[in-house]
Structure formats: structure tokens, C-alpha cells
C-alpha positions, 0 to 999 in steps of 0.5 A: 199150079195154084194150091188148093189146100189139099196136097195130093201125092202127085202135086207134092211130087210135081212141086218137088220135081220142079225144084230139083235139078238133074245131076251133071253128066260127069257124076252120072257117068262116074257112078254108072261107069263103076258098075257098068259091067254088072249092070249090062250083065243084069240086063242081058241075063234076067236070071241074075238077081239085081241084089243079094238080099236073099243071100244076106237073109240066109247068113243072118241068124 
């Protein structure tokens, strides 16, 4: 893709996506494996919140 002088968000994303490599399988597996049970629970029961931001807001003064 030849630069046109203007950088659109899509062009910037596309250029950055081409320069980045995919993570290796071991790091992805270990990161996902640590929270696999919580992830599958969230996917099976959509009533479960993916984060606890609403609870954090209630605690803060």
C-alpha cells in the first residue's frame, strides 16, 4: 500500500497489524488456562458479569 499523505485509522491499524507477530501458543495457553474456568462460566451464563466494575464503584467513597 502506497502512502497517500493522509493516515486513516484503518491504514494505521493495517500497517501496525502487519508489523506485529502473533503470540506463541505456550504464552496464550498459559494466560488462558489460568482463567479457563471463569471464562467458560461467563460464556455459558451470560448473566455473569465479565468484570466487577459495578462493585468497585459501590465500594469507593
